Every structure is written in structure tokens, then in C-alpha cells.
N, C-alpha and C positions, 0 to 999 in steps of 0.2 A: 911206486913205479909201475908202469903199465906192463902187462904180460907181453913178451916179445911178439906173439902173433897179432895181438891187438895193435901194438905200435906199428907193426908192418902194414896192417890193414889201413890204418889212418893215412899212411903215406902212399899206399898203392894207387895207381891210376885206375879211375873208373870204379872205385869202391866207396860206398856210402854206408854210414851207420844209421840204423832205423830203430826207433823205440816203439815197440808194439805193446798195446795194453788192452785191446778188445779181442775180436774174433781171430785176429792174426797172431795171437799168443800161440795158437796151435800150429806147430810147424807144418803139418800136412795141409792145413788151410792156406798158409802163405806160400808154400812151394807149389801148390796147384796153380797159384796166380803168378808167382815169381820163381821160376824153377831154380835160379841160382842162389836163392836166399840161404844164408848159413846162420844158424843160431849161435850166439856167442855167450849167452848166460843171462841170469837174472839182473835186472836193472831197476833203478828208481829215479823218479823225478820229484824233487822237493817242491813244496808250495803249490801242489795240485792234487786233485782227487779225480777218480773215475766215476762217471754217472751216465745213466742211459738218458741223456738229455739232447740227443740229436734225432729229429724226426726223419724217418725214412720216407722219401717220396715214392718209393717202389711198393712197400707193403704197409706203410702207416704205423710201423712199430718204432720202439725206441732203440737207438743204436748208441754204442759207447762213445764218449768223448771225454777228454780231460777238461777240467775247469779249474781256474785259479782258486786256491784255498790255503789260507795262511796256516802254518803249522801242521799241514797234512802232507802225505806222500803218496804219489801214484806209483803202483808197482807194475812192472811189465818185463818184457824180454828184449834184449838188444840183438839185432840181426845185422849181418853184413849183406848189402845188396849192390848189384851193379847199377850203373847209371840207367841202363835199359830197364832193369827191373823196377827201379824207382819211378821211371816215367810211366811204366805200366800201372804201378800202384796209384800214381796220380790220377790216371783215368778211372780206375776202379773206385777210388774214394771221391771222385767228382770234385777235384780241386777247382776252387773258384765259385762253386755253387753248393756243394755239399760240405766239404771240409776245406780248410786252409792248410797248406803244408807249412810247418815251422821248421826252419833250419837252424843249426847251431844251438839247439836246446841243451842245457846243461844237465846231463844225466850222470848217474854213478853206476859203475859196473864193478862189483866186489870192492866198493869203496873208492875206486879210482874215478876222478872226474873225466868225462868225455863229452864231446859235442856231437849231437845226433839230430836226425830229422824225425819229426812225428807229425801227427795231424790233429786238428782241433775243429770242432763244428763251426761253420760260418755263422749260424744263427741258433745258438743253444736255446732250448725250451725248458719248461718245467719237466722233470723226469717222468717218463711213461714206460710202461712195461715193454721189455723185449719179447720177441717170439721165442718159443721153447728151444728150437734148434740153434738159434743165435746164442742164447745163454749157455747151452750145452757146449758150444765151441769154446767159450771163455773158460768154463769150468775145466774142460778137458785140457786146454792149453796151460792153465794155471797149475793143474796137477802134473802135467807132463814136465814142466820146468821147475817144479818144486817151490812154487810161490808159497808164501806164508799160509799155514794151515787154517788160521782164523779167517784170512781173506777168502780162501777157497770155500770155507763153510758159509761165509756171508753170501757169496755168489750163489751157492747151492740153495740157500733159503730165499733168495730174491724172488719176488713175484714175476710171473711171466704169463703170456697168453699162448695157448696152443694155436698152431697155424692150421686153419681149416683147409688150406689149399696144399694138399700133399704133393701135387705135381708142380708146385712153384719152382722155377729154376734155381732161385737162391736156396731153397730148402734142399733140393736134390744135390746141389754142390756141397752144401754143408754136411749132409748125411754121408756123401762119398768121402769127405775129408775125415769125418769122425770114424767111419768104418776103417779107413786106411790106418788110422791111429789106434785101432783095436777096440773101438767103442761101437760095435754094431748095435748093441742094446743101449744106445746113447741116452734114452729117456731116463735110465737109471742114474745118470750123472746128476739129475736134478732132484732136490729134496722137497720137503713140504714148505711152501712159501710162508713167510711171515705175514701177518695182517697189515703191517705198516707199508705205505706206498713206496718208500725209497730208503732202505737202510743205507748207511754210509758205505761207500765202496772206494777202494783205491788207497 
């Protein structure tokens, strides 16, 4: 049975459930974009994995996307969003050219099945390295919400590229979110990368 507050959210007007698995795992990252976002807890999406298989047209790095994967599970966080916040997120994620938004995706929150919205890359590519600050957002968010320790460790070991443009707007926004979450020394979130190009994630 659903927890009473979740059941109420499902029937409340102008409330949408959103499954975050990438940089939006970190609550401070998402609320900077969508002020009304409310974290509900850890969630999973069966039959998928998370990979850095979306090419950013802004900085040329790898961004996270879910990919279909039999017998695998993508781990993330479920948020409640207003319709207005979801529309804002559509713009940020570049719906129609960067990501597609999927609605009524079957996720599980504490084992209970729920229908949620999430995003998937329009044109997934072979995985490429994320930038350091982007990976730090994911590690910080995964730790913040208590995702599986082995998953956090894999993210910390993932290969990344240092961003040479320290004044890049995306980097500045990410550092602000990390600092707000208590990670002013955010580089410490990242470990020593493995030599493999793409360890399994999600």
C-alpha cells in the first residue's frame, strides 16, 4: 500500500512525479531549477541502466541517460513537481532535441509501483566522459539520498574530464549547488578513475 502522502500526491491537482537519476539527484541542483521540487525517496526503474551516453551540445561532454538493459536496474530519486516546474525542466533538458520526456514510467518507491515522468536521450551515443563537476553532482546526490554504496563507489571511480573553462555558466551553477549542499570542496567527492572507459552504472 502506498504511504498516505504519496497517494495524496498522486491525486493532487498539478502534482507530477519525476524520477531523477543524473545531476538532478542532488536536491539543491533540482530546487535551483525547480523551486517547488520535493524529494520523496529512493526509487528504481527496472530494465534500464544509467550511462553517460548523451552528448552535450553545450560543452561536448557526456551527460547521463537511461538506456534499456535487460535484468538491470536504474537507481534514482523520486521527486514531486508542479506542472510549472515540470515545464521548466522540459526546457532545461531540451525536450524534443536533447531528451525525450517519458511519462507513466513504472518505477518503484520502497517497493511500491508508481507511474512517473523521466527523461531519455533523443540520440544516445557510445558513452563518453562527463565533466568533473557534473559527475560530482551525481555522486553528491547519490550520497545525499542514501543510494547503494556500491553504486556510489562506481560513480566515484568513473572516468571524467576536468573542465578547462572555470567560468562556464554550467560549472558555476553546479558549484553553487554543490556548495549549498555542503560540498564546497566538491573535487573530494571524486575518486581515482578506473582505466576502463565505461564501468556499469545504474
